[in-house]
C-alpha positions as CSV (number, residue, x, y, z in Angstrom):
1,M,-9.6,84.2,-61.2
2,P,-9.7,83.0,-57.6
3,H,-12.5,80.9,-56.6
4,D,-15.4,83.0,-54.6
5,T,-15.1,80.8,-51.1
6,S,-17.3,83.1,-49.7
7,Y,-20.4,80.9,-49.1
8,D,-18.4,77.7,-48.7
9,D,-18.8,77.2,-44.8
10,Q,-22.2,79.1,-44.7
11,H,-25.7,76.9,-44.7
12,P,-28.0,76.8,-47.4
13,D,-30.6,78.1,-45.8
14,D,-28.6,81.5,-44.8
15,V,-26.8,82.1,-48.5
16,P,-28.9,84.8,-50.4
17,P,-30.5,84.0,-53.2
18,P,-28.5,85.1,-56.5
19,V,-29.6,88.0,-58.5
20,P,-32.1,87.1,-61.1
21,L,-30.6,86.8,-64.8
22,E,-32.5,89.2,-66.5
23,Q,-31.1,91.8,-63.5
24,C,-27.9,91.0,-64.8
25,F,-27.6,92.0,-68.1
26,V,-28.7,95.1,-69.9
27,F,-29.4,95.9,-73.7
28,F,-27.1,99.1,-74.7
29,D,-26.5,100.6,-78.2
30,G,-28.2,97.3,-79.3
31,K,-25.8,95.2,-77.4
32,L,-26.2,93.0,-74.8
33,R,-23.7,94.2,-71.5
34,A,-23.3,92.6,-68.4
35,N,-23.9,95.1,-65.4
36,A,-22.5,94.8,-61.9
37,N,-25.0,92.3,-60.9
38,G,-23.9,90.5,-64.0
39,R,-20.0,90.6,-63.1
40,K,-20.7,90.0,-59.6
41,R,-23.0,86.5,-60.3
42,F,-21.4,85.2,-63.3
43,G,-17.9,87.0,-64.4
44,E,-15.7,84.8,-62.5
45,R,-17.7,81.4,-63.5
46,F,-17.5,82.4,-67.4
47,A,-14.3,83.2,-66.9
48,R,-13.1,80.2,-65.6
49,A,-15.2,78.7,-67.9
50,G,-12.9,80.2,-70.6
51,F,-15.5,83.2,-71.7
52,D,-15.1,86.9,-71.4
53,I,-18.0,88.5,-70.0
54,D,-17.2,91.5,-72.0
55,R,-17.2,90.3,-75.0
56,I,-20.4,88.7,-74.7
57,T,-23.5,91.4,-77.0
58,T,-25.9,89.1,-78.0
59,L,-28.0,86.1,-76.2
60,D,-26.7,83.5,-78.7
61,E,-23.7,84.3,-76.7
62,L,-25.1,85.0,-73.4
63,Q,-26.7,81.3,-74.2
64,A,-23.1,80.0,-74.9
65,A,-22.1,81.0,-71.9
66,L,-24.6,80.1,-69.4
67,E,-24.1,76.4,-71.3
68,G,-20.5,76.2,-72.0
69,S,-20.1,77.3,-67.8
70,W,-22.1,74.9,-66.5
71,H,-20.0,72.5,-65.5
72,I,-18.3,74.8,-63.2
73,V,-21.4,75.6,-61.1
74,W,-21.8,71.5,-61.3
75,G,-18.1,71.5,-59.5
76,D,-18.9,73.9,-57.6
77,V,-21.4,72.2,-55.8
78,E,-19.5,68.7,-55.7
79,L,-16.8,70.7,-54.2
80,A,-19.2,71.9,-51.5
81,L,-21.2,68.9,-50.7
82,E,-17.9,66.9,-50.4
83,R,-16.6,69.2,-47.9
84,R,-20.3,69.6,-46.1
85,Y,-20.3,65.4,-45.7
86,A,-16.7,65.2,-45.3
87,G,-16.2,61.6,-42.6
88,K,-20.0,61.0,-42.8
89,T,-20.3,57.4,-43.8
90,S,-24.3,56.4,-43.5
91,I,-25.4,55.1,-45.9
92,E,-27.5,57.9,-47.5
93,H,-24.4,59.6,-47.7
94,Q,-22.9,57.0,-49.3
95,L,-25.6,56.7,-51.4
96,F,-25.9,60.5,-52.4
97,R,-22.2,60.7,-53.5
98,A,-22.8,57.7,-55.9
99,V,-26.1,58.6,-57.4
100,Y,-23.9,62.3,-57.7
101,R,-21.5,60.4,-58.9
102,S,-23.2,58.5,-61.8
103,N,-22.1,55.1,-60.4
104,D,-24.9,53.5,-61.0
105,E,-23.7,49.8,-59.9
106,E,-23.0,51.6,-56.4
107,A,-26.3,53.3,-56.0
108,Q,-28.4,49.9,-57.0
109,R,-26.1,48.0,-54.3
110,L,-26.6,51.3,-51.8
111,R,-30.4,50.9,-52.7
112,R,-30.9,47.6,-52.0
113,K,-29.3,47.3,-48.5
114,L,-31.5,50.3,-47.4
115,E,-34.3,48.7,-49.0
116,R,-33.0,45.2,-47.1
117,I,-32.7,47.2,-43.7
118,R,-35.9,49.0,-43.8
119,R,-38.0,46.0,-44.6
120,L,-36.4,44.0,-41.9
121,G,-36.8,46.8,-39.9
122,L,-33.3,47.2,-38.5
123,R,-31.3,50.0,-37.6
124,L,-28.0,50.9,-38.2
125,V,-25.4,51.7,-35.8
126,D,-22.3,53.6,-36.4
127,A,-19.1,51.9,-35.7
128,P,-15.4,53.8,-35.8
129,D,-13.9,50.9,-37.4
130,A,-16.9,48.7,-38.7
131,P,-16.6,47.0,-42.3
132,D,-18.3,48.4,-44.8
133,D,-21.3,45.9,-45.3
134,D,-22.9,45.3,-42.1
135,M,-24.0,41.8,-43.3
136,P,-21.8,38.7,-42.2
137,P,-20.0,36.7,-44.9
138,K,-21.9,34.0,-46.7
139,A,-20.3,30.6,-45.3
């Protein structure tokens, strides 16, 4: 099933909120079933994670599918953020990427750099071919 890209280029404030979970599944004949809202909201996500939404019939199975497909959500978020921030090189953007990727060493380095800039009252100016570090080399 191909990835739904209908919202990829929209501003986050323009994307409609998702249908609440309780409006996506119903109990029918004692079994949990996905309705049209559930198929639309979770069908692709579950399929990409290896779950068949039509085979989910209990709350435990639904919970397993939700937890087992969470990496799909984060992967989509990462892709959207990479697209949104492509080519942006401010320290704040670099810090965001480092934190998101759990690169603690890089995140700490960038935090110290931002704190130093703010403490000294400096202002960063974007230069297209400037080196990554804005401090002169130590002699």
